[in-house]
C-alpha positions as CSV (number, residue, x, y, z in Angstrom):
1,M,4.3,9.9,-34.9
2,K,5.0,12.0,-31.9
3,K,8.0,11.1,-29.8
4,N,7.9,11.2,-26.0
5,I,9.7,14.2,-24.5
6,L,12.0,13.2,-21.7
7,P,12.6,13.8,-18.9
8,L,9.0,13.4,-17.7
9,V,8.2,14.3,-14.1
10,L,5.4,13.0,-11.9
11,S,4.5,14.2,-8.4
12,L,1.8,13.3,-5.9
13,R,-1.7,14.4,-6.8
14,N,-3.8,12.6,-4.2
15,R,-4.2,9.8,-1.7
16,Q,-7.3,7.7,-1.7
17,I,-8.7,5.2,0.7
18,K,-9.9,2.4,-1.5
19,E,-11.1,0.1,1.1
20,F,-11.3,0.2,4.9
21,K,-12.9,-2.8,6.7
22,M,-12.9,-4.0,10.3
23,F,-14.3,-7.2,11.8
24,T,-14.7,-8.4,15.4
25,G,-15.6,-11.9,16.7
26,S,-19.0,-13.2,17.6
27,N,-20.6,-16.5,18.4
28,R,-21.3,-17.0,14.7
29,G,-17.9,-15.9,13.5
30,A,-16.6,-12.6,12.1
31,M,-18.9,-9.6,12.2
32,E,-18.2,-6.5,10.2
33,L,-18.0,-3.2,12.1
34,E,-18.8,0.3,10.9
35,T,-15.6,2.2,10.0
36,S,-17.0,5.5,8.7
37,D,-16.3,7.3,12.1
38,L,-12.9,5.6,12.6
39,D,-9.6,7.4,12.0
40,L,-7.0,5.4,10.1
41,K,-4.3,7.1,12.1
42,R,-5.6,5.4,15.2
43,L,-4.6,2.0,13.9
44,W,-1.6,2.9,11.6
45,F,-0.4,6.3,13.1
46,D,3.3,5.9,12.6
47,Y,3.1,4.4,9.1
48,I,0.6,6.9,7.7
49,R,2.4,9.9,9.1
50,N,5.8,8.7,7.7
51,V,4.5,7.6,4.3
52,D,2.3,10.6,3.7
53,T,5.3,12.8,4.4
54,C,7.6,10.8,2.2
55,Y,5.2,10.6,-0.7
56,R,4.3,14.2,-0.5
57,D,7.9,15.1,-1.5
58,L,8.4,12.1,-3.9
59,V,9.0,13.0,-7.5
60,F,9.4,10.5,-10.4
61,A,11.7,11.8,-13.1
62,F,12.0,9.6,-16.2
63,I,15.4,10.5,-17.5
64,D,15.2,8.3,-20.6
65,E,13.8,5.0,-21.7
66,S,15.7,3.0,-19.1
67,R,16.7,5.4,-16.2
68,L,14.5,6.8,-13.5
69,C,15.5,9.3,-10.8
70,L,13.5,9.5,-7.6
71,F,13.7,12.9,-5.8
72,P,14.3,14.4,-3.3
73,D,17.0,11.8,-2.6
74,K,18.2,11.8,-6.2
75,N,18.4,8.0,-6.4
76,M,18.8,6.6,-9.9
77,Y,17.3,3.3,-11.0
78,K,17.0,1.2,-14.1
79,Y,13.3,0.7,-14.8
80,R,10.8,-1.1,-17.0
81,F,7.1,-1.5,-17.4
82,E,5.8,-5.0,-17.1
83,K,2.1,-5.8,-17.4
84,G,1.0,-2.4,-16.3
85,A,3.5,-2.2,-13.4
86,L,6.6,0.1,-13.0
87,Q,9.5,-2.1,-11.9
88,I,12.8,-0.8,-10.6
89,Y,15.9,-2.9,-10.5
90,N,17.4,-3.6,-7.1
91,A,21.1,-4.0,-7.8
92,Q,21.9,-5.3,-4.3
93,K,19.4,-8.2,-4.6
94,E,19.8,-8.4,-8.4
95,E,16.0,-8.4,-9.0
96,W,13.2,-6.4,-10.4
97,I,10.8,-5.0,-7.8
98,T,7.3,-3.7,-8.5
99,F,7.1,-0.1,-7.3
100,A,3.9,1.3,-8.8
101,H,1.2,0.6,-11.3
102,G,0.3,2.6,-14.4
103,D,2.4,4.3,-17.1
104,K,4.6,7.3,-17.5
105,T,1.6,9.7,-17.4
106,K,0.0,8.3,-14.2
107,L,1.4,6.0,-11.5
108,V,-0.4,4.6,-8.5
109,I,1.5,3.3,-5.4
110,R,-0.7,0.8,-3.6
111,K,-0.3,0.1,0.1
112,G,-2.2,-2.6,1.9
113,L,-2.3,-2.1,5.7
114,T,-3.4,-4.8,8.2
115,H,-4.0,-4.4,12.0
116,V,-4.8,-7.3,14.3
117,E,-5.9,-6.9,18.0
118,K,-6.4,-10.0,20.1
119,Q,-7.2,-10.3,23.8
120,H,-4.2,-10.8,26.0
121,K,-1.8,-10.6,23.0
122,T,0.2,-7.8,21.4
123,N,-1.3,-6.0,18.5
124,K,0.4,-6.6,15.2
125,C,0.4,-4.7,12.0
126,R,1.8,-5.2,8.5
127,V,2.2,-3.1,5.4
128,K,2.1,-4.7,1.9
129,S,3.2,-3.1,-1.4
130,S,-0.1,-4.3,-2.9
131,D,-3.8,-4.2,-2.0
132,E,-4.8,-6.2,1.1
133,T,-7.7,-8.6,0.8
134,C,-10.1,-10.1,3.4
135,F,-8.5,-13.5,2.9
136,G,-5.0,-12.1,3.3
137,A,-5.9,-10.1,6.5
138,F,-7.6,-13.1,8.1
139,N,-4.8,-15.4,7.3
140,Y,-2.2,-12.9,8.7
141,A,-4.3,-12.8,11.9
142,G,-4.3,-16.6,12.1
143,F,-7.9,-17.3,11.0
144,P,-8.1,-19.2,7.7
145,S,-11.9,-18.7,7.8
146,L,-14.2,-15.8,8.9
147,S,-16.3,-18.3,10.8
148,L,-13.4,-19.1,13.2
149,L,-13.2,-15.5,14.6
150,K,-15.2,-16.1,17.9
151,D,-13.2,-13.8,20.3
152,K,-15.4,-10.8,20.9
153,Q,-12.4,-8.7,22.0
154,A,-10.5,-9.5,18.7
155,K,-10.5,-7.0,15.8
156,I,-9.1,-7.4,12.3
157,A,-8.8,-4.4,10.1
158,W,-7.4,-3.6,6.7
159,C,-7.1,-0.6,4.5
160,N,-5.9,-0.1,1.0
161,L,-4.3,3.3,0.2
162,H,-3.6,4.5,-3.3
163,Y,-1.1,7.3,-3.9
164,T,-1.6,8.8,-7.4
165,F,1.3,10.6,-9.1
166,Q,0.7,12.6,-12.3
């Protein structure tokens, strides 16, 4: 049996848009809009710019079977794999946090982005450390059902980005 050689190092290979949807209101409820010509950075400029820069330089170095070092900051963490997810131990909160999905040969960091625009209200955005769903985005916007989105000026958008490290 071949033994794993450590340390094992993974770096960013690509970023994929897994899903990008936008809806607006109508008399009948939510109506899907075409997103192929939209630029993600228009809705999530600060987040995408910062995360793309951060992940471009991020390197996973598996030191041994329980220690992981994240470069360039050289932060060391205890880690484990649980049900296909890489979890790192947050010593301050004394809890395991899911950081990525996969294994030591390929990891994917999933980010779910949500953007809500409402007439006469401030736009709001959120970032999740997992994929966003239609149900999740509409609930975040305050609409438990697509049929309740009647405001023609309102827009609800979500996008799922996957950062693959190999």
